[in-house]
Backbone bond lengths (Angstrom), bond angles and torsions (degrees), N, CA, C in turn:
res aa  C-N    CA-C-N  psi(-1)  N-CA   C-N-CA  omega(-1)  CA-C   N-CA-C  phi
1 M - - - 1.468 - - 1.526 109.43 -
2 S 1.295 116.18 128.06 1.450 121.43 -174.58 1.524 111.41 -75.64
3 R 1.345 114.81 133.76 1.465 119.03 175.02 1.519 110.77 -67.23
4 A 1.342 116.25 -31.71 1.465 119.65 178.37 1.522 111.12 -64.24
5 Y 1.355 116.84 -35.75 1.464 119.75 178.22 1.528 110.66 -63.78
6 I 1.332 115.76 -43.80 1.465 119.58 179.57 1.521 110.67 -61.83
7 M 1.336 116.28 -42.43 1.459 119.12 179.82 1.528 110.94 -65.83
8 R 1.347 116.81 -37.73 1.468 119.15 177.71 1.517 111.43 -63.46
9 R 1.332 116.21 -42.32 1.457 119.56 179.44 1.523 110.93 -65.27
10 L 1.313 117.03 -39.10 1.463 119.88 177.71 1.521 111.07 -64.86
11 M 1.333 117.19 -38.14 1.458 120.27 178.23 1.519 111.16 -68.32
12 M 1.340 116.84 -32.13 1.468 120.11 178.81 1.520 112.11 -68.00
13 T 1.330 117.29 -23.40 1.462 119.56 179.19 1.528 112.45 -72.97
14 I 1.332 117.24 -20.19 1.469 119.74 -176.42 1.523 111.62 -63.23
15 P 1.348 120.08 -53.30 1.482 117.64 178.01 1.521 112.79 -63.72
16 S 1.340 117.60 -31.03 1.467 119.24 178.04 1.524 110.62 -64.35
17 L 1.328 116.55 -47.49 1.455 120.14 179.79 1.525 111.34 -66.55
18 L 1.314 116.52 -35.51 1.468 119.60 178.39 1.521 110.58 -64.57
19 G 1.335 116.76 -45.30 1.465 119.66 178.59 1.514 112.30 -64.65
20 I 1.333 116.34 -40.57 1.469 120.10 178.07 1.519 110.81 -62.04
21 S 1.323 116.51 -43.34 1.465 119.93 -178.56 1.522 111.61 -64.83
22 I 1.335 117.16 -37.55 1.471 120.03 178.92 1.524 110.41 -64.68
23 I 1.326 116.21 -45.06 1.471 119.99 -178.43 1.531 110.70 -64.41
24 I 1.332 116.48 -46.55 1.466 120.20 -178.43 1.522 110.56 -63.10
25 Y 1.338 116.51 -44.50 1.467 119.50 -177.72 1.523 110.80 -65.04
26 A 1.334 117.26 -40.20 1.467 119.94 -179.98 1.526 111.04 -65.14
27 I 1.333 116.99 -42.09 1.464 120.08 179.96 1.523 110.87 -63.35
28 L 1.332 116.39 -45.11 1.464 119.86 -178.82 1.529 111.31 -67.74
29 A 1.340 116.09 -35.93 1.465 119.06 -179.10 1.531 111.51 -69.89
30 L 1.325 117.12 -32.88 1.461 121.22 -178.78 1.516 112.67 -88.40
31 A 1.318 117.70 -11.22 1.466 120.67 -178.85 1.521 110.30 -69.10
32 P 1.334 117.80 148.02 1.471 120.08 177.71 1.522 110.79 -68.37
33 G 1.322 115.17 155.10 1.457 119.99 179.93 1.516 111.11 122.18
34 D 1.310 115.28 151.17 1.461 122.01 -178.91 1.518 108.03 -139.47
35 P 1.356 118.34 122.70 1.468 119.55 179.68 1.518 113.49 -61.81
36 F 1.337 117.20 -21.86 1.460 120.51 178.77 1.534 111.23 -106.32
37 G 1.334 115.92 21.27 1.458 119.41 -178.89 1.511 113.08 -64.24
38 Q 1.336 117.53 -36.65 1.464 120.45 179.16 1.521 111.72 -66.58
39 L 1.335 116.02 -33.50 1.463 118.27 178.25 1.526 111.78 -67.78
40 L 1.339 116.11 -32.45 1.455 119.03 179.94 1.524 112.16 -65.79
41 T 1.331 116.51 -29.49 1.465 120.42 179.78 1.531 112.56 -88.50
42 N 1.325 116.91 -3.52 1.466 120.84 -179.84 1.529 108.63 -88.96
43 P 1.318 118.66 116.53 1.484 119.66 -177.93 1.519 113.10 -67.93
44 N 1.345 117.68 -18.08 1.470 120.26 -179.22 1.527 112.91 -81.78
45 V 1.338 117.94 -8.96 1.464 121.40 179.78 1.527 108.64 -106.75
46 P 1.326 118.03 115.72 1.467 120.47 -179.48 1.528 110.98 -64.36
47 P 1.328 118.44 146.29 1.477 121.24 177.74 1.525 112.47 -58.49
48 A 1.330 116.56 -30.76 1.469 118.83 179.98 1.527 111.36 -64.44
49 V 1.340 116.86 -34.71 1.472 120.25 178.31 1.520 110.22 -66.96
50 V 1.339 116.94 -42.87 1.465 120.81 178.22 1.521 110.48 -62.63
51 A 1.337 116.70 -42.16 1.461 120.22 179.29 1.526 111.13 -63.53
52 Q 1.339 116.67 -38.69 1.456 120.24 177.85 1.532 111.39 -65.46
53 L 1.332 116.49 -39.07 1.463 119.97 177.54 1.536 110.77 -63.97
54 R 1.312 116.89 -41.54 1.461 120.01 179.09 1.521 111.05 -63.35
55 R 1.324 117.25 -40.29 1.466 120.23 178.33 1.521 111.14 -67.61
56 S 1.334 117.06 -39.00 1.474 119.91 -178.00 1.526 111.95 -66.65
57 F 1.328 116.91 -30.42 1.468 120.63 177.62 1.526 112.40 -94.02
58 G 1.330 117.02 2.28 1.465 120.59 176.55 1.505 114.91 72.76
59 L 1.342 117.90 21.47 1.461 120.26 -176.88 1.525 112.74 -74.34
60 D 1.329 117.59 -15.39 1.455 120.54 178.36 1.520 112.63 -91.81
61 D 1.340 117.58 -3.37 1.464 121.00 179.32 1.528 110.19 -77.50
62 P 1.326 117.62 160.91 1.479 119.91 174.58 1.534 111.14 -61.14
63 I 1.330 114.84 158.10 1.458 119.37 -176.79 1.523 111.54 -61.02
64 W 1.336 117.82 -43.53 1.460 120.07 -176.85 1.524 111.35 -64.00
65 L 1.340 116.61 -35.03 1.458 119.76 179.88 1.530 110.51 -71.75
66 R 1.328 116.07 -40.44 1.463 119.47 176.89 1.521 110.95 -62.72
67 Y 1.343 116.69 -39.38 1.460 119.44 179.27 1.527 111.21 -64.46
68 L 1.317 117.10 -42.49 1.466 119.61 179.57 1.524 110.83 -63.79
69 H 1.335 116.98 -40.41 1.472 119.70 176.41 1.529 110.43 -61.16
70 W 1.335 115.96 -42.98 1.463 119.46 179.34 1.520 111.50 -65.02
71 L 1.342 116.97 -42.09 1.461 121.28 -177.88 1.527 111.11 -64.08
72 F 1.321 117.11 -47.61 1.462 119.72 -179.69 1.530 111.18 -65.85
73 A 1.323 116.89 -35.08 1.459 119.83 176.73 1.530 110.88 -66.12
74 M 1.353 116.95 -40.96 1.459 120.56 177.98 1.523 111.32 -62.67
75 L 1.328 116.62 -40.03 1.467 120.32 179.47 1.518 111.72 -64.75
76 H 1.321 117.02 -25.21 1.467 121.61 177.57 1.528 112.23 -95.21
77 G 1.334 116.72 8.25 1.467 119.93 177.52 1.511 114.74 82.99
78 E 1.344 118.12 12.15 1.462 121.64 179.33 1.533 108.41 -105.13
79 W 1.317 116.71 109.80 1.455 121.63 -172.95 1.519 113.47 -92.05
80 G 1.292 117.65 2.20 1.450 120.11 179.20 1.518 112.38 103.79
81 F 1.344 113.95 -172.56 1.459 121.69 -174.57 1.522 108.22 -128.22
82 S 1.323 116.48 130.62 1.457 121.22 -179.12 1.521 110.27 -75.51
83 F 1.341 116.03 126.85 1.455 120.09 178.22 1.520 111.65 -69.87
84 A 1.324 116.90 -33.82 1.468 120.97 -174.89 1.524 112.19 -85.84
85 S 1.326 117.86 -45.79 1.470 121.27 -175.45 1.513 113.18 -87.92
86 R 1.330 117.15 -15.65 1.466 122.85 178.65 1.530 112.13 62.74
87 I 1.350 117.49 31.49 1.454 121.65 175.12 1.520 108.21 -134.82
88 N 1.323 116.58 170.54 1.453 120.98 179.66 1.535 110.53 -64.11
89 V 1.324 115.76 142.26 1.457 120.57 -178.66 1.528 110.94 -64.47
90 A 1.331 117.19 -39.43 1.466 120.13 -179.62 1.520 110.86 -60.73
91 T 1.320 116.80 -43.14 1.470 120.24 178.30 1.512 110.78 -62.76
92 L 1.317 116.39 -41.14 1.460 121.53 -178.68 1.532 111.30 -65.48
93 I 1.330 116.31 -41.64 1.465 120.10 -177.77 1.524 111.32 -71.64
94 F 1.317 117.22 -44.63 1.461 119.42 -177.59 1.525 112.49 -71.29
95 Q 1.327 117.05 -11.22 1.454 119.89 169.84 1.527 111.68 -76.41
96 R 1.341 116.77 -28.91 1.465 121.96 -175.17 1.530 113.48 -102.19
97 L 1.332 117.62 -29.06 1.461 121.40 -172.45 1.531 113.85 -60.25
98 P 1.348 120.80 -44.38 1.473 118.96 -178.31 1.523 113.48 -58.25
99 L 1.325 117.63 -39.06 1.460 120.49 -179.41 1.530 111.22 -66.26
100 T 1.337 116.36 -43.42 1.465 119.71 178.68 1.518 111.30 -63.86
101 L 1.335 117.74 -43.23 1.458 120.66 179.36 1.525 111.31 -64.79
102 A 1.333 117.04 -35.73 1.461 119.95 178.35 1.525 110.80 -65.32
103 I 1.339 116.75 -44.40 1.471 120.42 179.37 1.532 110.43 -65.38
104 L 1.329 116.94 -46.15 1.458 120.21 -179.63 1.523 111.69 -65.27
105 G 1.338 116.61 -40.97 1.458 119.97 179.61 1.519 111.96 -62.94
106 A 1.333 116.20 -45.11 1.461 120.00 178.24 1.525 111.08 -63.96
107 A 1.337 116.85 -38.01 1.467 120.38 178.98 1.527 111.37 -66.08
108 E 1.337 117.60 -40.17 1.462 120.35 178.53 1.527 111.07 -66.06
109 V 1.334 116.69 -40.30 1.466 119.87 177.37 1.525 110.39 -61.82
110 L 1.337 116.38 -43.90 1.462 120.12 178.05 1.524 110.86 -62.30
111 A 1.338 117.55 -41.81 1.458 121.00 -179.64 1.523 111.65 -61.37
112 V 1.332 116.45 -43.70 1.468 120.30 -179.72 1.528 110.59 -68.47
113 L 1.339 117.04 -41.92 1.466 120.30 -179.79 1.526 112.32 -63.58
114 V 1.320 116.39 -29.49 1.472 120.02 177.54 1.522 110.81 -84.99
115 A 1.328 117.53 -45.98 1.460 121.04 -170.49 1.520 113.15 -71.88
116 V 1.329 118.06 -40.45 1.464 119.65 -174.69 1.532 112.21 -65.70
117 P 1.341 120.49 -55.02 1.474 117.41 179.50 1.522 113.86 -64.66
118 V 1.335 117.32 -39.71 1.467 119.66 179.66 1.524 110.34 -66.15
119 G 1.338 117.65 -45.36 1.452 120.75 179.81 1.520 112.81 -65.24
120 V 1.348 117.40 -38.07 1.465 120.46 179.13 1.527 110.54 -67.17
121 L 1.334 116.96 -44.82 1.471 119.57 178.57 1.531 111.40 -63.56
122 A 1.325 116.52 -39.83 1.462 119.49 178.99 1.521 111.14 -68.07
123 G 1.351 117.10 -36.26 1.455 120.12 -179.73 1.514 113.73 -73.66
124 T 1.318 117.01 -32.07 1.470 119.94 178.82 1.522 112.47 -83.48
125 R 1.328 117.13 -12.73 1.467 121.63 176.75 1.530 109.48 -128.45
126 P 1.328 117.43 63.97 1.475 119.66 -175.26 1.521 112.20 -64.64
127 Y 1.338 113.97 141.32 1.463 123.75 176.24 1.533 113.04 65.59
128 S 1.328 116.56 14.72 1.463 119.77 173.08 1.523 109.37 -81.91
129 L 1.327 116.47 175.55 1.463 120.44 178.23 1.521 110.98 -62.08
130 F 1.347 116.46 -41.10 1.470 119.96 178.73 1.525 110.73 -63.13
131 D 1.331 116.86 -41.49 1.463 120.96 179.58 1.522 110.83 -62.61
132 K 1.323 117.39 -42.90 1.463 120.75 179.51 1.527 111.55 -65.04
133 L 1.346 116.39 -42.19 1.471 119.61 178.32 1.529 110.99 -65.49
134 A 1.330 116.74 -41.21 1.469 120.26 179.77 1.517 110.93 -63.08
135 N 1.324 117.23 -43.11 1.464 120.12 178.80 1.523 111.98 -65.42
136 T 1.327 116.10 -38.75 1.462 119.90 179.89 1.517 111.30 -63.43
137 F 1.339 116.12 -49.29 1.466 119.51 -179.44 1.526 111.46 -68.58
138 A 1.336 117.34 -30.41 1.461 119.77 177.20 1.524 110.67 -66.40
139 F 1.335 116.81 -43.45 1.464 120.62 177.93 1.532 110.54 -61.85
140 I 1.326 115.88 -43.36 1.467 119.69 179.25 1.526 110.23 -64.33
141 G 1.339 116.71 -41.36 1.460 121.43 -175.19 1.507 113.48 -62.92
142 F 1.368 117.54 -48.40 1.468 116.81 -177.90 1.526 112.81 -89.52
143 S 1.327 117.71 -0.47 1.469 119.97 173.57 1.525 112.12 -86.28
144 L 1.328 116.28 -28.22 1.466 120.04 -179.70 1.523 109.94 -83.78
145 P 1.329 119.10 129.92 1.458 120.95 177.88 1.524 111.30 -69.73
146 T 1.328 115.52 156.08 1.468 120.38 -175.38 1.532 112.23 -65.47
147 F 1.338 117.61 -31.17 1.466 117.86 -179.68 1.527 110.98 -68.35
148 F 1.346 116.84 -31.59 1.465 119.75 179.20 1.526 110.54 -71.42
149 T 1.328 117.15 -49.55 1.470 119.74 179.53 1.523 111.22 -63.65
150 G 1.331 117.11 -34.46 1.460 119.39 177.32 1.518 111.61 -63.86
151 L 1.344 117.14 -44.19 1.460 120.33 178.38 1.528 111.62 -65.48
152 V 1.337 117.19 -36.34 1.467 120.40 178.15 1.530 110.19 -64.36
153 L 1.327 117.41 -44.74 1.468 120.46 178.66 1.523 111.37 -62.93
154 I 1.328 117.10 -39.91 1.472 120.22 177.81 1.520 110.13 -63.15
155 L 1.330 116.32 -43.82 1.469 120.54 -179.36 1.527 111.38 -62.11
156 V 1.332 117.07 -41.00 1.467 120.60 -175.00 1.521 111.40 -81.14
157 F 1.336 116.83 -55.58 1.462 120.38 -168.99 1.526 113.75 -88.61
158 S 1.319 118.11 -18.60 1.471 119.79 179.69 1.520 112.32 -104.02
159 I 1.331 116.69 -49.79 1.464 119.89 -174.46 1.526 111.49 -82.67
160 R 1.342 117.52 -44.94 1.462 120.16 -177.06 1.524 112.42 -81.58
161 L 1.332 116.76 -51.96 1.467 120.68 -173.50 1.526 113.88 -93.15
162 H 1.331 117.45 -20.73 1.474 122.18 -179.81 1.533 111.51 58.91
163 W 1.308 116.80 37.65 1.462 120.69 179.59 1.530 112.25 -91.52
164 L 1.324 117.33 -38.25 1.460 121.70 -171.69 1.520 110.34 -126.68
165 P 1.324 117.71 142.34 1.476 120.03 174.52 1.520 110.16 -75.66
166 F 1.334 116.85 142.15 1.465 119.40 -179.50 1.522 112.45 -104.03
167 V 1.331 118.24 -3.07 1.462 121.73 174.18 1.525 108.07 -112.00
168 F 1.328 115.90 120.28 1.462 121.18 -178.12 1.521 109.58 -77.58
169 R 1.328 115.49 126.84 1.470 120.91 -179.26 1.527 109.26 -116.26
170 T 1.329 115.48 134.20 1.467 120.29 178.43 1.527 112.11 -97.76
171 G 1.314 117.58 -27.46 1.461 120.01 -177.65 1.521 112.72 -90.83
172 L 1.328 117.34 56.86 1.455 121.07 179.67 1.526 110.51 -72.54
173 S 1.324 115.47 137.07 1.469 120.27 179.70 1.521 112.44 -82.84
174 A 1.322 118.11 -14.59 1.465 121.48 -178.73 1.525 110.64 -70.30
175 K 1.319 115.40 161.76 1.462 121.48 -179.89 1.525 109.50 -136.53
176 G 1.334 114.65 161.50 1.446 120.01 175.55 1.518 113.45 65.93
177 L 1.334 115.66 -138.30 1.457 121.16 -177.56 1.524 112.29 -65.87
178 D 1.333 116.40 -31.10 1.461 119.62 177.97 1.522 110.70 -65.64
179 W 1.333 116.99 -40.45 1.471 121.45 176.58 1.521 110.30 -63.17
180 L 1.341 117.01 -42.67 1.459 120.75 179.19 1.527 110.83 -64.01
181 W 1.328 117.41 -42.04 1.459 121.18 -178.54 1.529 111.25 -65.55
182 Q 1.327 117.21 -41.33 1.469 119.57 179.50 1.527 111.27 -66.50
183 N 1.319 117.58 -35.49 1.468 120.21 176.60 1.521 111.36 -68.07
184 I 1.328 116.56 -36.74 1.457 119.86 176.91 1.525 110.18 -64.53
185 L 1.339 116.89 -43.40 1.461 120.70 -179.21 1.524 111.82 -61.52
186 Q 1.328 116.84 -43.92 1.460 118.28 -176.98 1.536 112.68 -81.12
187 S 1.333 117.13 -6.23 1.467 120.81 176.55 1.522 112.45 -97.58
188 I 1.334 117.63 -12.56 1.464 120.24 -173.73 1.520 111.44 -60.55
189 M 1.327 117.89 -49.52 1.466 119.95 -175.22 1.533 113.18 -68.20
190 P 1.343 120.74 -48.13 1.471 117.73 178.15 1.521 113.50 -63.41
191 V 1.344 117.23 -37.68 1.461 119.48 177.74 1.522 110.71 -66.15
192 T 1.338 117.11 -39.09 1.458 121.22 179.12 1.522 111.13 -65.12
193 V 1.326 117.24 -42.71 1.467 120.97 -179.85 1.526 110.76 -59.98
194 L 1.332 116.83 -49.76 1.462 120.09 -178.24 1.527 111.53 -72.02
195 G 1.332 116.95 -40.61 1.456 120.39 -176.25 1.517 112.98 -66.91
196 L 1.330 117.11 -44.30 1.461 119.55 -179.71 1.530 111.91 -70.46
197 F 1.325 117.33 -33.84 1.466 119.95 176.36 1.525 110.72 -63.03
198 Q 1.333 116.22 -45.77 1.459 119.94 178.25 1.527 111.04 -70.53
199 G 1.339 116.83 -40.69 1.457 120.52 -178.66 1.515 113.01 -64.61
200 A 1.341 116.96 -35.14 1.461 120.11 179.37 1.520 111.48 -62.69
201 A 1.331 116.71 -39.63 1.462 119.63 177.38 1.526 111.30 -70.30
202 L 1.320 117.50 -36.97 1.463 120.89 -178.56 1.524 112.35 -68.89
203 V 1.323 117.21 -30.79 1.468 120.28 -179.27 1.519 110.37 -56.41
204 R 1.309 116.95 -45.25 1.468 121.01 -178.57 1.527 111.38 -62.52
205 Y 1.336 117.06 -40.83 1.456 120.23 -178.74 1.530 111.37 -72.85
206 V 1.319 117.39 -38.19 1.463 119.71 177.24 1.529 109.87 -63.55
207 R 1.315 116.69 -43.80 1.468 120.49 179.27 1.529 110.79 -60.92
208 A 1.336 117.52 -47.47 1.465 120.75 -179.19 1.525 111.04 -63.55
209 S 1.329 116.73 -39.56 1.460 120.09 179.95 1.520 111.48 -67.49
210 V 1.322 117.17 -39.49 1.472 120.98 177.88 1.522 110.34 -64.98
211 L 1.330 117.43 -40.96 1.463 120.80 178.30 1.528 111.47 -60.84
212 D 1.323 117.71 -37.22 1.463 120.81 178.44 1.525 111.91 -69.62
213 V 1.337 116.71 -41.45 1.463 120.89 -175.63 1.529 110.83 -73.06
214 V 1.326 117.47 -37.24 1.465 121.16 -177.18 1.526 111.24 -59.33
215 K 1.318 118.18 -29.46 1.467 121.83 -176.70 1.524 113.28 -83.30
216 L 1.353 117.82 -7.11 1.461 119.95 -175.63 1.527 111.55 -72.91
217 D 1.342 115.51 159.58 1.462 121.18 -173.45 1.520 113.05 -66.64
218 Y 1.350 116.81 -38.10 1.465 117.38 -175.34 1.532 111.73 -68.31
219 V 1.335 117.70 -25.71 1.464 120.26 174.92 1.530 109.57 -70.61
220 T 1.327 116.66 -41.99 1.467 120.51 177.08 1.527 110.74 -63.51
221 T 1.343 116.46 -39.41 1.473 120.37 178.07 1.516 111.21 -64.36
222 A 1.330 117.25 -41.37 1.468 120.42 179.28 1.519 111.00 -62.79
223 R 1.306 117.37 -38.83 1.462 120.25 178.49 1.534 111.27 -69.06
224 S 1.326 115.46 -37.60 1.471 118.58 -179.76 1.523 112.32 -67.86
225 K 1.312 117.70 -23.05 1.453 121.25 177.58 1.525 112.72 -79.33
226 G 1.313 117.01 -0.81 1.458 120.44 177.80 1.510 114.50 88.45
227 I 1.325 117.58 11.03 1.471 120.05 177.51 1.521 108.93 -69.55
228 G 1.318 116.58 138.97 1.454 121.14 -179.16 1.516 112.36 -60.06
229 E 1.339 115.80 151.14 1.455 120.75 -176.89 1.522 111.83 -61.25
230 R 1.332 116.68 -37.55 1.472 119.25 -179.56 1.521 110.89 -64.40
231 K 1.343 116.94 -41.57 1.458 119.69 179.53 1.523 110.94 -69.19
232 V 1.323 117.19 -35.96 1.457 119.57 177.66 1.528 110.34 -62.25
233 I 1.314 115.96 -43.13 1.464 119.98 -178.52 1.522 111.02 -67.37
234 T 1.334 116.95 -48.53 1.465 120.14 -174.31 1.527 112.77 -72.97
235 R 1.336 117.67 -39.98 1.458 120.34 -174.57 1.524 114.07 -87.99
236 H 1.318 116.60 -35.32 1.461 119.29 -172.05 1.533 113.22 -108.80
237 V 1.309 117.65 -32.56 1.462 119.86 -175.26 1.526 111.27 -91.67
238 V 1.326 116.62 -56.23 1.461 120.58 -172.75 1.515 111.80 -62.15
239 R 1.314 116.63 -45.35 1.465 119.68 -175.12 1.522 111.79 -60.49
240 N 1.324 117.09 -42.98 1.467 119.89 179.73 1.516 112.18 -79.01
241 A 1.320 117.46 -28.50 1.462 120.14 178.99 1.518 111.66 -70.87
242 L 1.337 117.76 -22.51 1.461 120.45 -177.08 1.524 113.30 -79.46
243 I 1.330 118.18 -10.91 1.470 119.83 -177.43 1.528 111.93 -61.39
244 P 1.337 120.07 -52.40 1.480 118.12 176.60 1.521 113.02 -66.80
245 V 1.325 117.58 -25.64 1.461 120.35 178.93 1.527 110.64 -68.01
246 V 1.335 116.51 -38.91 1.469 120.33 176.86 1.520 110.28 -60.04
247 T 1.332 116.19 -42.23 1.467 119.77 176.84 1.520 111.10 -61.24
248 L 1.326 116.00 -43.10 1.463 120.07 -178.55 1.520 111.57 -63.48
249 V 1.334 117.01 -41.19 1.462 120.03 179.17 1.520 110.43 -60.10
250 A 1.337 116.95 -42.62 1.461 120.00 179.89 1.518 111.80 -68.44
251 V 1.332 116.91 -40.29 1.472 120.48 -177.71 1.525 111.17 -69.09
252 Q 1.326 117.67 -34.02 1.454 120.99 -176.21 1.528 113.54 -84.33
253 L 1.315 117.44 2.55 1.466 119.25 -179.95 1.531 113.02 -58.48
254 P 1.347 120.09 -40.20 1.474 117.80 176.28 1.521 112.73 -58.28
255 I 1.351 117.53 -35.88 1.459 120.10 177.21 1.523 110.53 -65.62
256 V 1.328 116.25 -39.17 1.465 120.21 178.95 1.526 110.16 -64.85
257 F 1.337 117.12 -41.85 1.458 120.14 177.81 1.526 110.67 -62.44
258 G 1.331 116.32 -40.23 1.461 119.14 177.04 1.509 112.14 -63.59
259 G 1.331 116.87 -41.46 1.463 119.96 176.02 1.511 112.21 -65.57
260 A 1.339 116.52 -33.10 1.466 119.83 179.30 1.528 111.23 -66.52
261 I 1.335 117.24 -33.96 1.461 120.07 178.55 1.523 110.32 -61.71
262 I 1.333 116.10 -45.41 1.467 120.17 179.75 1.519 110.81 -68.42
263 T 1.332 116.50 -43.32 1.471 120.74 -178.30 1.520 111.24 -63.26
264 E 1.311 117.32 -39.41 1.464 119.73 178.55 1.521 111.68 -65.00
265 Q 1.320 116.47 -33.03 1.458 119.22 176.36 1.525 111.31 -68.52
266 I 1.333 117.08 -39.31 1.465 120.77 -177.52 1.520 111.01 -66.76
267 F 1.331 116.46 -45.83 1.460 120.74 -175.51 1.528 112.89 -95.86
268 R 1.318 117.30 8.58 1.472 123.14 177.94 1.530 111.41 55.59
269 I 1.325 116.04 44.38 1.460 121.22 178.37 1.525 108.54 -83.92
270 P 1.322 119.34 122.85 1.473 120.97 -179.22 1.523 111.93 -78.77
271 G 1.318 115.66 65.44 1.458 120.71 -179.23 1.513 111.80 -110.90
272 M 1.335 115.37 -160.39 1.463 120.54 -177.13 1.522 111.33 -68.15
273 G 1.332 117.49 -33.98 1.456 120.00 -178.68 1.509 112.78 -64.18
274 S 1.329 116.57 -48.49 1.463 119.63 178.78 1.524 111.28 -65.90
275 L 1.334 116.97 -34.19 1.463 119.92 176.58 1.528 110.71 -66.06
276 L 1.324 117.54 -38.47 1.462 120.85 178.94 1.524 110.91 -64.82
277 I 1.327 117.34 -44.73 1.467 120.63 -179.53 1.522 110.79 -62.62
278 S 1.323 116.77 -47.37 1.470 119.77 -179.48 1.524 111.30 -64.90
279 S 1.320 117.96 -34.74 1.468 120.94 179.34 1.524 111.20 -70.15
280 I 1.337 116.95 -37.36 1.471 119.68 177.10 1.526 110.48 -65.01
281 L 1.326 116.59 -42.26 1.463 120.08 -178.70 1.524 112.24 -66.70
282 S 1.328 117.07 -28.75 1.470 120.53 -179.11 1.523 112.82 -99.54
283 D 1.342 117.61 9.99 1.468 122.33 -179.74 1.525 112.02 55.78
284 D 1.334 115.50 37.05 1.470 120.61 179.44 1.529 108.19 -86.87
285 T 1.321 116.10 78.50 1.461 122.12 -172.02 1.524 113.82 -59.66
286 P 1.337 121.35 -42.80 1.469 119.19 179.63 1.526 113.52 -58.11
287 V 1.325 117.65 -37.91 1.458 120.49 179.85 1.521 110.50 -71.59
288 V 1.332 117.37 -43.43 1.472 121.14 178.70 1.527 110.08 -60.39
289 M 1.325 116.80 -43.15 1.455 121.01 179.42 1.517 111.17 -62.72
290 A 1.312 116.97 -44.88 1.460 120.60 -178.36 1.522 111.83 -66.04
291 I 1.334 117.58 -41.20 1.469 120.45 -178.30 1.523 110.79 -66.56
292 T 1.323 117.25 -46.59 1.465 119.57 179.63 1.523 110.84 -63.78
293 F 1.312 117.66 -35.00 1.460 120.43 178.18 1.534 110.51 -69.38
294 V 1.326 117.39 -39.60 1.471 120.83 176.41 1.525 110.38 -62.26
295 Y 1.329 117.22 -42.19 1.467 120.37 176.72 1.527 110.53 -59.83
296 A 1.328 117.19 -42.48 1.463 120.40 179.09 1.527 111.13 -62.77
297 V 1.316 116.98 -41.71 1.470 121.08 178.17 1.525 110.48 -62.34
298 L 1.329 117.36 -42.70 1.459 120.62 -179.64 1.522 111.37 -64.91
299 V 1.327 117.45 -40.76 1.466 120.60 179.20 1.526 110.57 -63.01
300 I 1.322 117.65 -46.23 1.460 121.08 179.17 1.524 110.69 -64.97
301 L 1.336 116.95 -38.55 1.464 120.43 179.13 1.523 111.51 -63.15
302 F 1.326 116.95 -43.99 1.465 119.60 -179.61 1.525 111.48 -69.89
303 N 1.316 118.03 -30.87 1.467 119.66 173.65 1.517 111.10 -65.43
304 L 1.322 117.13 -37.43 1.464 120.88 176.25 1.527 110.60 -65.30
305 I 1.322 116.97 -42.26 1.463 120.37 177.68 1.527 110.78 -62.20
306 A 1.342 116.91 -38.70 1.462 120.55 177.63 1.524 111.24 -62.03
307 D 1.324 117.27 -41.64 1.464 120.20 177.89 1.525 111.44 -62.60
308 L 1.320 116.35 -39.16 1.465 119.93 -179.05 1.522 112.12 -71.06
309 L 1.325 116.64 -26.36 1.464 119.97 178.92 1.525 112.58 -74.20
310 Y 1.333 116.62 -18.32 1.462 119.13 -179.19 1.526 111.79 -58.94
311 A 1.326 116.93 -43.47 1.463 120.66 -177.49 1.524 111.25 -63.84
312 W 1.326 116.81 -33.09 1.467 119.08 178.33 1.523 111.06 -73.37
313 L 1.335 116.67 -37.61 1.456 119.45 -179.47 1.532 111.57 -76.15
314 D 1.323 118.64 -34.98 1.459 122.01 -177.81 1.529 108.65 -134.08
315 P 1.345 118.09 101.90 1.479 120.72 -179.04 1.512 113.40 -62.51
316 R 1.339 118.40 -14.58 1.457 120.43 178.80 1.521 111.99 -69.69
317 I 1.325 116.93 -20.21 1.460 121.43 -178.89 1.525 108.71 -79.91
318 S 1.301 117.43 127.79 1.462 121.78 178.45 1.519 109.08 -119.03
319 Y 1.326 114.97 145.39 1.464 121.39 -179.10 1.543 107.97 -108.74
320 R 1.287 114.90 126.11 1.467 120.11 -179.27 1.510 110.50 -129.03
């Protein structure tokens, strides 16, 4: 894999991120709401103080000037100041980001572990009983919204069976293996909700991709040479069938982030999703801008990783 190709792809992300930041900043700047609106209704705060606060944060400047100030500050590592939390935005985000990435990462791993074997078995045995059951459960899985499945899991495993906690707690007093076990228990339901939702959609694509690859000539040639069916499937079918699936996983990341926002609200997970919702409700524009920009960076980053995985999955692909 060429280092020049990687550098070119990284350079291509710059105009994409710049355009995304302009669009997001313009939408947030034109949206109704005022971060100091509550102060205006407070009779104990003089209007002159509110006006001074607006000038100090540059809210009275033109939109293009505010955007340039924000852009240059971001390039210097200064993400702004939260109006609601009264702390730096970078500190606020990096307090929440690891937890969200851990939940999303575990959910993606679960989705792949479920979708790949189920989709491969369904694709190699089309129209069998297993294939029909897999398609049925896949349709049900991605048709149900994450908030519904989350509430069902809470009702069954928390309220009825009392097996799992439904409120995520970060300040656990336990230590060592006990701390790890309690975190695993309270992560099972949110990871399951996101993972099965994503996995249900992937099953259909894995099955369709396997059906396309199985019909190709090189698979027929491998079988005619006397290679075992298991080796034909694992070495020749699965590896090439996963190429479009890798693309799909990267493309669907915005959907996963959207589902994570809802899931974090249901299970009270103090991650990026709950921070985004609370910031929108309080008109905390610097935090909303930073979170949406971080999401955009993550989506572009995972798309780049997907492109780099192509060469490993298919040696015929060359990067120049």
